[in-house]
N, C-alpha and C positions, 0 to 999 in steps of 0.2 A: 503494501499499499504507500510506505513513505516512497519506493522507486516510483511510481505512477503519479503522486504530487509534487515530488522532487522535477520530474520531468516537467508537468504541467506548470509549475509554477517559474521556471526557468524560459519556457515557451512564450507563456504570457508576458513574464518580464520582457523577450524580445521582442514580441509584436508591441506590445506599451511603449518599451523606450525607443522604436522606430517611432511611432505616432510621436511621443515627446522631442524627438530629433526633429521631426520635421515641423512642430510648433515653433521650435527655437530660433530653427532658421528662417519660419515666417516672420518671426517678431523682430530679428537682427535685421532684415530685408528691409521690414516696416519702418523700423527706427531710422534706418539709414537713409531711405525716403525723405522721413520728416526731417531729419538733419539737413538734407540738401533743398530742401523747399519744393519736392516734388510731388507732395501732398500736405494737406491742411490738417490741424490737428483735432478738427472734430470726427475725419472722415478716419483718420489714426486709430483714435479710441472707438471707435464704433466697429473698427474690424478687429482691434486686438483684445478690447474686453469680452466678447463671447467667448474666446480661446482660453480664457483665465479659468476658469472652474473646472475644465474639463481636461486641462493640463494638471490640476491641484488634485482634482478627484483622481485621475487614472493613475498619477503618480501614489498616493495614500493607499489605492488597491495593492499595485505589485507590490508595496513595502508591508500590508498587512497581510498577500498571500505569502511572502518569505516568512514572515513571524510564524502564521499559522504551520507552514512546512518544516520549521525547527531548522532554516538556513539562516544563522544570526547573523553570519558576517557579512550576508547581503543584506539583512534587514539593517543591521547598525552603519552601513554604507547610508541607505539610503532616509535614515532616520532623521538624521542633520537637518537636509532639503525639506521633507517633509515639516516639520518644526519651522523652517525659515519661511515656509510656505503660509503657515497658519497664522505664522507671527506677522507676515506682509500684507495679509488679508484682512486680520484685526486692524493694522493701522492704514488701511485703506484710507483715502480723501472720501468727504460725506458726497453718496451718489446714491442714485435712485435704482440703479440697476447694477447688477454684479460685473465685478473688475476690478481692476486696480490703477486703470492708468485714467486720469483727468483732463480734459479735453484744456484748462486755465491753466493747469501747472506745467504740461509736458513742455511747453516751449521755453522753459526754463532751462538756462543750458546745464543746469548742475542735475536737473531732473532728468533731461534726454540721456544723459551720459552715464548716468547711475543705472537706467533703466537699459542703456545698451552695454553697459559692462554685466549687467546683472545675466542677460540673455547671452553674450557670450560662453558667462561662467557655466550657466546651464546647459549650453551646446556642449562644449566642452565635460562636463561631467555627465551628462546623457551618452555620449558620443563612447566614452571610458566604462561605463557601466554596463553598454550594449556590449563589447568587448569581452569586460568579466562576465555576463551572462551567457555569450556563446561558447566563453571556454568552458564554464561551470555545466553548461548543457551537454558538451561534447565527456566531459570529466564523467559526469553522473552516467552519460550513456557506457560509455566504455567501462567504468568500474561495475557495472551491473551484467555485463554481457555473460 
């Protein structure tokens, strides 16, 4: 049973991580367009805000899945980012819609650079964890043959 749960958790981790890599790349491209004045802030926030909760929920799901399956190293790697997501969402600007990007504050140079740096950091994290999940999946498959 643990063998199947391990394969399932790492397979889901790979699929969800590919989705998270796509979201991080999309955020980087959108923020870069904003920085270079190709996009207005209202359009940017309307595009990025609907992706915030799915990203946070997907990352939380794979973290909980690793905890349930007993892969403590994988869970320990993901818990700090999950806690950061919770903190970031609690400290978001006052808005009626879900999301963390506010059209009035995103124009500030500091806020734009922080958001861009955060997206690049998450992209690197998601890419490294994607490679780790791939390695762990292959290891679990070979170990139980």
